[in-house]
C-alpha positions in Angstrom: 81.7 14.3 1.2 82.4 18.0 1.8 85.1 19.9 -0.2 84.8 17.5 -3.2 83.3 18.1 -6.6 79.8 16.7 -6.5 78.1 14.8 -9.3 74.4 14.9 -10.2 71.7 12.8 -8.6 71.1 9.8 -10.9 67.3 10.2 -10.3 67.2 14.0 -11.0 65.1 14.9 -14.0 65.5 18.0 -16.1 62.9 20.2 -17.7 64.8 20.5 -21.0 66.8 17.2 -21.7 70.4 17.6 -23.0 70.9 16.9 -26.6 73.2 14.0 -27.6 75.0 16.5 -29.9 76.0 18.5 -26.9 78.3 15.7 -25.7 80.3 15.8 -28.9 82.8 18.7 -29.1 83.5 20.5 -32.3 86.9 18.9 -32.7 85.9 15.4 -31.7 87.3 12.8 -34.2 83.8 11.2 -34.7 82.8 14.4 -36.6 85.8 13.9 -38.9 84.6 10.3 -39.5 81.1 11.5 -40.2 82.2 14.2 -42.6 84.6 11.8 -44.5 82.1 9.0 -45.0 79.2 11.3 -45.9 81.3 12.8 -48.8 82.1 9.3 -50.3 80.2 7.9 -53.3 79.7 4.4 -51.8 78.0 3.0 -54.9 80.9 4.1 -57.1 83.3 2.5 -54.6 81.5 -0.8 -54.9 79.7 -1.2 -51.5 76.8 -3.6 -51.5 73.4 -2.6 -50.3 73.5 1.1 -51.3 70.3 0.6 -53.2 67.9 -1.2 -50.8 65.7 -4.1 -51.9 62.0 -3.4 -52.4 60.9 -6.3 -50.3 62.1 -7.9 -47.0 63.3 -6.4 -43.8 65.0 -3.0 -44.2 68.8 -3.1 -43.9 71.4 -0.7 -42.5 72.9 1.8 -44.9 76.6 0.9 -45.8 77.7 4.3 -44.5 76.5 3.4 -41.0 78.5 0.2 -41.0 81.6 1.9 -42.5 81.4 4.6 -39.8 81.3 1.9 -37.1 84.4 0.2 -38.5 86.4 3.3 -38.9 85.5 4.4 -35.4 86.3 1.0 -34.1 89.8 0.7 -35.7 90.5 4.3 -34.7 90.0 3.3 -31.1 91.6 -0.1 -31.3 88.3 -2.0 -31.3 88.4 -4.6 -34.1 86.0 -7.3 -32.8 82.5 -7.2 -34.1 81.1 -8.3 -30.8 82.9 -5.5 -29.0 81.6 -3.0 -31.6 78.1 -4.2 -30.9 78.6 -3.6 -27.2 80.1 -0.1 -27.9 77.1 0.8 -30.1 74.8 0.4 -27.0 76.9 2.2 -24.4 79.4 4.6 -26.2 78.0 8.1 -26.5 80.4 9.0 -29.3 79.3 6.0 -31.4 75.7 6.6 -30.5 76.1 10.1 -32.0 78.0 8.8 -35.0 75.4 6.2 -36.1 72.3 8.0 -34.7 71.6 5.5 -31.9 71.3 2.5 -34.3 72.4 -0.8 -32.7 73.2 -3.5 -35.4 74.1 -6.9 -34.0 77.6 -8.4 -34.3 76.7 -10.7 -37.2 75.6 -7.8 -39.3 78.7 -5.9 -38.4 81.0 -8.8 -39.2 79.2 -9.6 -42.5 79.7 -6.0 -43.8 83.5 -6.3 -43.4 83.5 -9.8 -44.9 81.5 -8.8 -48.0 82.9 -5.4 -48.8 86.7 -5.9 -48.8 87.6 -4.4 -52.1 85.4 -1.4 -51.5 87.0 -0.8 -48.0 90.4 -0.8 -49.6 89.2 1.9 -52.1 88.1 4.0 -49.1 91.7 3.9 -47.9 92.8 5.1 -51.3 90.2 7.8 -51.3 91.7 9.2 -48.1 95.2 9.1 -49.6 93.8 11.1 -52.6 92.3 13.6 -50.2 95.7 14.0 -48.5 97.3 14.5 -51.9 94.8 17.3 -52.8 95.7 19.0 -49.5 99.4 18.9 -50.6 100.6 16.8 -47.7 102.9 14.9 -50.0 104.4 17.9 -51.8 108.1 17.5 -51.0 108.1 13.8 -49.9 110.2 10.9 -50.9 108.8 7.5 -50.3 110.2 4.8 -47.9 109.3 1.2 -48.6 109.5 -1.7 -46.2 107.8 -5.0 -45.2 106.9 -6.5 -41.9 105.6 -9.9 -40.7 102.2 -10.0 -39.1 100.9 -13.0 -37.3 97.9 -14.9 -38.8 95.2 -16.8 -37.0 97.0 -20.0 -38.0 99.0 -21.6 -35.1 102.5 -22.8 -35.8 101.4 -26.4 -34.9 98.8 -26.2 -37.7 101.4 -25.2 -40.3 103.3 -28.0 -42.1 106.4 -27.7 -44.2 108.1 -31.1 -43.6 105.4 -33.6 -42.5 107.9 -36.5 -42.9 109.9 -35.1 -39.9 106.8 -35.2 -37.7 106.0 -38.7 -39.0 109.4 -39.9 -37.9 108.8 -38.4 -34.5 105.5 -40.1 -34.2 107.0 -43.4 -35.3 109.6 -43.1 -32.5 106.9 -42.4 -30.0 104.9 -45.4 -31.1 108.0 -47.6 -30.9 108.8 -46.3 -27.4 105.3 -47.1 -26.1 105.4 -50.6 -27.7 108.7 -51.2 -25.9 107.2 -49.9 -22.6 104.2 -52.1 -23.1 106.4 -55.2 -23.7 108.5 -54.4 -20.6 105.3 -54.0 -18.5 104.1 -57.5 -19.6 107.5 -59.0 -18.7 107.6 -57.3 -15.2 104.1 -57.9 -14.1 102.0 -60.1 -16.5 99.4 -61.0 -13.9 99.0 -57.7 -12.1 96.6 -54.9 -12.8 96.3 -54.0 -16.5 95.7 -50.2 -15.8 99.2 -49.4 -17.0 98.9 -51.6 -20.1 95.5 -50.0 -20.9 97.0 -46.5 -20.7 99.9 -47.5 -23.0 97.6 -49.1 -25.5 95.5 -45.9 -25.6 98.6 -43.8 -26.3 99.7 -46.1 -29.0 96.2 -45.9 -30.7 96.4 -42.1 -30.4 99.7 -41.9 -32.2 98.6 -44.4 -34.8 95.6 -42.1 -35.6 98.0 -39.1 -35.7 100.2 -41.0 -38.2 97.3 -41.6 -40.5 96.5 -37.9 -40.3 100.1 -37.0 -41.1 100.0 -39.3 -44.2 97.0 -37.4 -45.5 98.8 -34.0 -44.8 101.9 -35.3 -46.6 99.9 -35.9 -49.7 98.3 -32.4 -49.6 101.8 -31.0 -48.9 103.3 -32.5 -52.0 100.5 -31.1 -54.1 101.1 -27.6 -52.8 103.2 -25.4 -55.1 105.5 -24.2 -52.3 105.4 -27.4 -50.3 103.7 -25.7 -47.4 100.3 -26.3 -45.8 98.4 -24.2 -43.2 95.2 -25.8 -41.9 93.5 -22.9 -40.2 94.3 -20.1 -42.6 95.2 -21.7 -46.0 96.9 -18.5 -47.3 99.2 -18.0 -44.2 102.8 -19.1 -44.6 105.7 -19.8 -42.3 108.3 -17.0 -42.4 111.6 -16.1 -40.7 111.0 -13.3 -38.2 113.7 -11.9 -35.9 115.7 -15.1 -35.6 112.7 -17.3 -35.2 109.6 -18.2 -37.1 106.1 -16.8 -37.5 103.1 -18.1 -39.5 101.5 -15.0 -41.0 101.7 -12.5 -43.8 104.3 -10.1 -45.1 102.7 -6.6 -45.2 104.3 -4.2 -47.6 103.9 -0.4 -47.1 105.0 2.7 -48.8 105.3 5.7 -46.4 106.0 9.3 -47.2 109.0 10.8 -45.4 107.4 14.1 -44.5 104.3 13.3 -42.5 104.7 9.5 -42.3 101.4 8.7 -44.0 101.0 5.3 -45.7 100.3 6.0 -49.4 100.2 2.4 -50.6 100.1 -1.1 -49.1 99.8 -4.7 -50.0 99.6 -8.1 -48.3 101.8 -10.9 -49.6 102.3 -14.5 -48.6 106.0 -14.4 -49.5 108.5 -14.2 -46.7 111.0 -11.9 -48.4 110.9 -8.5 -50.1 113.1 -9.0 -53.1 110.3 -9.0 -55.6 108.3 -6.0 -54.2 110.4 -2.9 -55.0 109.0 -2.1 -58.4 105.5 -3.1 -57.4 105.3 -0.9 -54.3 107.1 2.0 -56.0 104.7 1.9 -58.9 101.7 1.9 -56.5 103.1 4.8 -54.6 103.8 6.8 -57.7 100.3 6.2 -59.0 98.8 7.2 -55.7 100.8 10.5 -55.6 100.3 11.1 -59.3 104.0 12.2 -59.7 106.1 12.1 -62.8 109.2 11.2 -60.8 109.7 9.7 -57.4 112.5 8.9 -55.0 112.2 5.6 -53.1 114.3 4.5 -50.2 114.5 0.8 -49.1 116.8 -1.5 -47.2 119.0 -4.4 -48.5 116.1 -6.8 -48.4 114.7 -5.2 -51.6 118.0 -5.5 -53.5 117.5 -7.1 -56.9 118.9 -5.9 -60.2 115.7 -6.5 -62.2 113.6 -4.7 -59.7 115.9 -1.7 -59.7 116.0 -1.5 -63.5 112.1 -1.7 -63.6 112.0 1.3 -61.2 114.3 3.3 -63.3 112.2 2.6 -66.4 109.1 4.0 -64.7 110.8 7.2 -63.6 111.5 6.1 -60.1 114.9 6.7 -58.4 115.6 3.8 -55.9 118.1 4.3 -53.1 119.4 1.3 -51.1 122.7 -0.3 -50.2 124.2 -2.9 -52.5 124.3 -6.5 -51.4 127.8 -8.0 -51.5 127.2 -11.8 -51.9 130.7 -12.8 -52.8 132.7 -14.7 -50.2 136.1 -13.2 -51.2 136.2 -10.7 -48.4 135.6 -13.4 -45.8 138.4 -15.4 -47.4 140.8 -12.4 -47.2 140.6 -11.6 -50.9 139.7 -8.5 -52.9 136.0 -8.2 -53.5 134.3 -6.5 -56.5 134.5 -3.1 -54.9 138.3 -3.0 -55.4 137.8 -3.2 -59.2 137.0 0.1 -60.8 134.8 0.0 -64.0 135.5 2.5 -66.9 132.4 2.9 -69.0 134.1 4.5 -71.9 136.5 1.6 -72.5 134.3 -1.1 -71.1 137.1 -2.3 -68.9 137.9 -2.9 -65.2 141.0 -1.7 -63.4 142.3 -4.1 -60.7 144.0 -3.1 -57.4 147.4 -3.7 -59.1 146.6 -1.2 -61.8 146.1 -3.8 -64.6 143.2 -3.7 -67.0 140.6 -6.4 -67.3 139.0 -6.6 -70.7 135.7 -8.2 -71.9 136.1 -11.9 -72.8 132.7 -13.3 -73.3 129.0 -13.0 -72.5 126.7 -15.6 -70.9 123.2 -16.1 -69.6 123.0 -17.2 -66.0 119.7 -17.6 -64.1 118.0 -15.4 -66.6 120.6 -12.5 -66.4 122.9 -11.5 -69.3 126.4 -11.3 -67.8 129.7 -10.1 -69.2 133.0 -11.6 -67.9 136.3 -9.7 -67.7 139.8 -10.8 -66.9 143.4 -9.9 -67.6 146.2 -12.1 -69.0 148.8 -10.8 -66.6 147.4 -12.3 -63.4 150.0 -15.1 -63.2 152.9 -12.7 -62.7 151.0 -10.2 -60.5 152.5 -9.5 -57.1 149.0 -9.2 -55.5 147.7 -12.5 -56.9 147.7 -14.2 -53.5 145.4 -11.4 -52.2 143.2 -11.5 -55.3 142.4 -15.0 -56.4 143.3 -18.7 -56.1 142.6 -19.4 -59.8 144.8 -18.6 -62.8 142.9 -15.4 -63.5 140.7 -13.2 -61.4 137.4 -13.0 -63.3 134.9 -10.2 -62.7 131.3 -10.6 -63.9 129.1 -7.6 -64.8 125.4 -7.5 -65.4 124.5 -5.9 -68.7 122.3 -3.3 -66.9 124.6 -2.8 -64.0 125.0 0.9 -64.6 121.6 1.4 -62.9 123.1 -0.3 -59.8 126.2 1.9 -60.0 123.9 5.0 -60.2 121.9 3.8 -57.3 125.1 3.4 -55.2 126.1 6.9 -56.2 122.7 8.3 -55.2 123.2 6.6 -51.8 126.6 8.2 -51.3 125.2 11.6 -52.2 122.5 11.1 -49.5 124.4 9.6 -46.5 121.4 10.0 -44.2 119.0 8.0 -46.4 119.1 4.9 -44.3 118.5 7.0 -41.1 115.5 8.6 -42.8 114.3 5.1 -43.8 114.5 3.8 -40.2 112.9 6.9 -38.7 110.0 6.9 -41.2 109.0 3.2 -41.5 109.9 1.5 -38.3 107.6 3.3 -36.0 104.8 3.0 -38.6 104.8 -0.7 -38.4 105.4 -0.6 -34.6 102.3 1.6 -34.2 100.1 -0.8 -36.3 101.3 -3.8 -34.4 100.7 -2.0 -31.1 97.1 -1.2 -32.1 96.5 -4.7 -33.4 97.7 -6.4 -30.2 99.4 -9.7 -29.7 97.0 -11.6 -31.9 97.6 -9.3 -34.9 95.1 -10.4 -37.6 91.6 -11.6 -36.6 90.4 -12.7 -40.1 91.5 -15.6 -42.3 92.7 -15.8 -45.9 94.6 -13.2 -47.8 91.6 -11.3 -49.2 90.1 -10.7 -45.7 93.4 -10.0 -44.2 93.9 -7.3 -46.8 90.5 -5.8 -45.8 91.6 -5.8 -42.1 95.0 -4.1 -42.7 93.2 -1.5 -44.9 91.0 -0.5 -42.0 94.0 -0.3 -39.7 95.8 1.9 -42.3 92.8 4.1 -42.8 92.6 4.7 -39.0 96.3 5.3 -38.8 96.3 7.9 -41.7 93.2 9.6 -40.3 94.7 10.0 -36.9 98.0 11.2 -38.3 96.3 13.9 -40.4 94.1 15.0 -37.4 97.3 15.4 -35.4 99.0 17.4 -38.2 96.1 19.7 -39.2 93.5 19.4 -36.4 90.0 18.0 -36.7 88.3 21.3 -37.5 90.8 22.2 -40.3 90.5 18.7 -41.8 86.7 18.9 -41.9 86.9 22.2 -43.7 89.3 20.7 -46.2 86.9 17.8 -46.8 84.0 20.2 -47.4 86.1 22.3 -49.8 
């Protein structure tokens, strides 16, 4: 093999063996993990086993297990069995945990028992980024995305009666086939009859199981039952369905770091705007904050709650009226005058306040004009005697939000560029199976580890590993 780079002989010994530390460069990410975990107060964060027991077999220190998991998620290795294998063959991991080799059960148990503490570690890194002024001029973008749970779609039940009806049809079909077989060949081989009888017995057992599921389904608050992961729920996802969780994230627009996150079992985002905005504001420790979201978060009460907390939400208004589809003027054609508390219609007439009402927990004010019957534009406005316009008592916050959006025309583009690739990156790292753990509490632990790895990799790309370690030490 002339003219090729030659390797060393596997049996060649050296007088002075190479150190394991020599294989790890100064800017290797494992040194960042080591420096970050070593400066954490694990007892204060709530990790179990920081103070070892006086009797029994010695245990692994929680810092060792935490380093294993951060390294694993940083390199898209989430399985405890694969982490056990890496600890015995991966030079970087050998250096990081000083050649310890915990078994997969020990590794899995640490993640299972220290969920709240692991989430606090994620918050600690966000606080470190705040102290390094990585969020100085940022506004926050909020969005949610559906992640698959361990639960299969066939193990999720929403309308068990529909499946029961299908099973009943199958049973009746097999009974008819069995009767027809007896008529055609009553004295011939009974192999076909035996097969049909077995199928009927199988469907009858399935029917009994569905009856039990139906009882549990009726007792569930949301009339939904997942057998593998009890907290997972069926949700609409890109025109289809998915059994999983809705992961909420608040991402800064400057460096695309995730500053707050939460796992929910609700398939929509309408009740999450104030919650996620408040978490982001607390994480950044800011007096005022601008938050951008899409139409899925539009809800008047949530917008008002944000404004009360010093948060400026920016999102498009949802137009729920069917007037535009019917060729009629919608509410945008009516201009509100705050000083006179009146609306001006497209014909130039004035709609005055008539009465106030309470509808679905919202205090509404109804306006109309007495001149609608003689209006030349009535056919394009309403099919009733008067065109009535309803206004929420706090709708000025919605008007202000719309004005903010008009003053920032690229807000939705910023939202899309900031948040979409963040979720895309997380799902790419997680793979087709997405979550590996069951129940909402453990799923929250898993997504916290993914987000910790995501944020750490982002900061290392922004600052460099050496600069980040210097900032940690400072």
